[in-house]
N, C-alpha and C positions, 0 to 999 in steps of 0.2 A: 504494500500500500504506500500512500504518500504520493510523491511525484507531482504531476501537473496540478495547477489550480485553475479556477475559472468558473464559468457559468454553465448551468445545465440548460436544457432546451425548455426554458420557462421555469418559474418558481414552483416548487412542489412542497406540499405540506401534508404529511400523513397519506401520501400517495395521491392526493387531489391537487390539481393545478390551482395556484393562488392567483386570482386576478380580480380587478375591480370592475363592477358593472359599468358599461359605457355611460349610462345615465348618471352615475355618481361622479363623473369627471367633467369639470368645466373646461377642459383643455381642448386644443384644436387637433384635427386629424391631419394625417400626412398630406402635404401639398396645400393645405389651407393657410390663410393668413393668421399668424399667431401673435401679431404685434400687440393685440389687446389682451388676450388670455395669457400670453407669455409662458405657456406650457403645452405639452403634447400628450395626447391621450394614449398613443401607442408606445409601449416600453421600448427603449433603445433609441428613441428620437429626441432631439432637443430643438428648441426654438432659436434659430439663427436669423439675425437681421441682415437684410441686403442693403437697405438704405432706410431713411427715416419714414418712408412710405410703405415698406413691405418687409415682412419677415415670414418665414415658413418653417415647418417641422421637417427635419432631415437628420440622418444618422451622424454626419460630420460636415465640416465646412472648411474650405481653404480660402483665405482672403484673396481678393482679386477677381479676375474674369473667369467665368465658367463658360467653356466652349459650347455647352448645351443650351445656354440662354440666348434667346433671339434678340433681346434688347441691347446686348453688348455693354451692359453696365456692370461695374465691379461689385462684389460682395464685401461688406465690412466684416461679416462673420462675428459680430458681437453677439455673445450668448445672452438671450433674454430670459428673464423669469427664473433666476436661481431659487428664489423663495418658492415659486410655484412648483418647480421641479422637485425640491426637497419635500414639500408638503405632500405631493402625490406619492412619491416613493416611501415617505414616512408612513402613509396609510397602508401600503403594501407590507412594509416591515412589521407593523403592529398586527396585521392580520396573520402573518406567518408566525409571529411570536406566540399566538394563542395555542399553538401545537407543541410548544417547547416546555420541558420540565425545568425546574430550578437548576438541576445539575447540568442540563444542556445549555442553559443560558450562561451559567458561570464558565463553562468550557469555552465560550466565545469571548471571554474577557481575560484569558490568561494563556500565555504561550506554553507550548509543550517543551519539556526538558527532562522527561523521564526515559526509561528504557523503551526500545522499539516495541510496538509501533507508535508510542506516544513521545517520540523524539522529534528532532528538527528536520529529519529526512534530507539532510545535506544542505538545507537553506539557512539563512541567517535566523529566521524565525518561522514557526508553524503554529497556526491557530485553527482549531476546528472542533466540532462536537464529538466525533468519534475518537476514542482513546484506547480501546482494547481491541484485540484481534478480531473479535466477532462483530464489532460495530460496523455499520455501513460507512463507506468512505464519504458518502454524500447524504447524511441524514436529513430528512425533510427537504431535500434539494439544496442544502447549504454546502457549497464546496469549501474545503479548507482554504485558509489564507496562507499562501506560501510566499514569505517575505524575503526580499533580498536587496542588499546594496548592489548598485548604488547609483548615485547621481551621474556617474561618469562611465557606466558600463556594468555588465554583470560580474559581480565579485564572487568567485568560487569559494564555497565553504565546505568542500567535500564532494560536491557534484561538479563534473566537467572541469576538473583541475587542468590547468595549462591549456584550456580550450575556450578562453574568453577574450573578447576584443577589448583592448585598452584604448579608450577614446581620449582625445585631448582633454585637458582640465576644463572644468566649467568656467574658470576665469578667462580662458581663451574664447569661450562663447560670449562671455560678457564683453570682451574686447572687440568682438565683431560688430557690436551695436546693431545686430540684425535679428529681428524676430523670425525671419525666414530661416536663418541659420540655426536658431534655437529649435525650430520645429523639425528641420531635417535631422539634426543631432538627436533629438529626443525620439523621433520615429525609428531611427536605426537601433537605438538602445531598446526600445519597446519591442521591436521585432525579435531581438535576441532573447528578451525575457519570455516572450511567448514560446519561442522554440525550446527554451529550457524549463518551462513549466512554472514560472514565478508569476503570481498575479497581484503582488504588491511591490511597488518600487519605492525603496526607502530614499526618497529624494524628490525634488532637487533641494540642495542646500541653498537657502535664500538669505542667509545672514549678511547684514551689512558689515563689512570689515571695519573694525575700530583700530586694531593694532596690526600694522601691515606684516609683522613678523610672526603672527599667530600661526600655529602649525597647520591649520586647514584652510587658510585664506585662498589657496589654489582652487578649492572646490565650491566656491560660491558663485552663483549666477549674477549676483548683485555687485560684486566688487566693493567699491567704497560709496556707491551711489544708489540710494533707494529708488530714485526715479528710473534709473537704468534697469534695475532689477524688476521693477513693476512693469516695465515695458517689454521685458523678455520672458518673464515667467508664464504669462498666459499661453504663449505658443508652446512652451514645453509641457505644461499641464494638459492642454487639449490634445497634443500629439500622443502622449502616453495613454490618456484615458480613452482616446478613440480606439485603442486596442483592447479595451476592457480591463485595463490594469489600474489598480488604485494608486494614486499619487499620494505619497506621505511627505509633505514639505517639512523641513527641519532647519534648525533646532529651536524650539520655542521655550525660552526667549533669552536674549542677551548672553548667548554662549560665544563670547568674543575672544576667548583664548583657550589653548589646549592645556597649558601648564596649570595645575591646581583646579582643573575644570570640575573635578568631583567634589570639591569642598569650597571653592571661592564664593563670595557673596557679591552681588552686583547691585548698586544703587543708581537708578536712572529716574529722572523726573518724568512725569506723565507726558508733558509736552514733547520731550525728546523721544519718548517711546512712540508717540503717534506720528511724529514728523520724520523719524529716522528708522526705527527698528521694526515697527509694525506694518508700514505701507506695502512691503513686498508680500508679506503673508496675506494681507487684505486683497491684493491683486490676484494672488493664487486662488483664494477662496471664491472671489467673484468670477473666476474662470472655471469654477466647478471642482476644484481640488477637494478630495473626499477624506483625507486624513492629515494629521499633523503630529509630529513627534515632539514631546516635551524633553527638555535638556537635563544634564546632570547638575548644573550649577544652582546655587541659591540666588534668589532675587528678593530684595526687601527682607532678607533674613530667613526665607523659607525655601526649601527645595522646589524647583520648578514643577515637578510632577505631583506636588501636594500643595500647590500655591493657588488659593482661591482667587486672588486678584488677577493672576495670569490666565487661569483656565476657565474662570467664570466671567469676571468683569471684562477683561480685555478680549478674550477669545469669543465667548458666546454673546455677550451683551454688546460690546463695542463693534466687533468685526462681524457678528452674525454668523459665525461658523456653525454648520449643521452636521458635519461628519464626526469621525471618531478620533479620540486623542490616544496616542500610543506612547508608552514610555520608552525612553532610550534604554538600552539593555543594562539592567541593574540600577536604574534611576529611581525605582520605587522603594521607599524606606519604611513606609507605614501604610498598611492597607486601609485603615479607617480614615486617616487624614487624606489620602489620595482619592478614596471613594467619594468623600464629601466635597473635595475641591473640584472634581470633574474629570479625573483620569478614567478612561474607558478600558483600555487593554494594558495589562501589566506584563512586560517582557523581562525575564530574569537574566542576570549576567551568566554567560557561559564560562565555565572554569575547566581547563583541560584535565584536572584531576578529580573534581567533585561536581556532581550535579546539584547545583544550588536551587533551593526552593524559591518559588515566587511568593509574593505577598497576597495575591488575590485568591489563593486557595482558601483563605480565611473568610471570604465573603459569606458563605452559608452560616458560619458560626456568628458572624457579626449581625446577620439578619435575625438569627434565633435569639440573640441577646438583646435585640431591639436597638442596636447602635446605628443601623442603617435600615431603610425601608425597602419593601419589594419594588416600590416605584423607582427608587434610585437604581436598582439593578436593571429593571426593565428599560429605563431611559438609556442606559449604557448599551444594552443589547440593541435597542432601536437605532442608536447611532451607528453601530457596526453593520447591521443589516441594511439600513438605509444607504450607507456608503456603497455596499455591494450592489444594491439595486441601481443607484445613480450611475455607477461605473458600467452597468450592463451585464454584470456577472450572472444574473438570473435569466438573462434574455439572449444568451448565445453570443454576445459580443466578444467574450474571451472563449476561445475554443477549448473544449475538453475532449481528449482522445476517446474514441468510442470504446477502447479497451478498459477505460476506467468506469464506464457507466455500470451501475449495479454491483460494484465491487465492495469488499469489506476492507477494513484497515489492515487486515492480514495480507 
């Protein structure tokens, strides 16, 4: 078991296809003008603007001239109705959740790091409902999330060693000042991810460089300029998610140096946050990015992955993010604090000698003790499933090999 990730031929819950009645959707049909509804009734389509007079539902969109158009006018390809898109797929997620047990819900909130078949299957991370040999590989139609670095190409963690393409640094893409280059770059990486069975790309890195000598300044698409990053990241996000792969932008927030990143504390004024460090994340979310990774460092004296101001105030309230929040590997220190602050998926640190436990295996006990509510758990699961729906993983946008259909984790 393990291997490829992606979407089934339609969402399935308890053997029954999950869909919303056409009458329940205020969204537009394929080919219709969606400039007012700003959402599409058919899964897998998005509302793209051609110009200020016309928008329509289609699977993807490339800015510029479409040779199939008779009017010879270019497409802006601005994606309309992010709110409507998330609302529609949120309904689908909540309907599917009705078929999940508590144990199945919690399985979607914690990475696998046990013995086979509940291991990482050679990826950076693996999240799914099935955890023992006899479990279906795709329970309720939910395909496991096979996560992999990175922003600059497929990073081999046991699978496909010495068989990955090393692309130029993202900083080189930033230096191109070209959204078209960003799209071609991301498309090539996404195609390799599909070929190697990963359906979550842990990137792009969008942090604005504060210290030029920081160890990972080479892998940010923003360089030192939030306007530049905000101009390039939409093309990257759309290119990857056009392939049914979830984009996980990182690292949220203020992860501006490598040395002491596990322990340092960062103090940044709110105005500087909104003018310098948040805009590129905002641009990614407005382009449909479905996941974000919280960082190792502390901000305002609290770890980023248990920081209410970062994960609730900035992320959900100010930026309007609807997808799931994923911890950096080993960045979760306390299950209760992280659960309350807004972390959705806990990924534990990998150790070559010891299989380290995650924090979120404690969620059922915290629920039983009354420390958290069922609503808290359900909201996290909704974020995860909604992101999968938005990325098209329930609607065939990400290809699942026929050999995986109906298989068990064994």
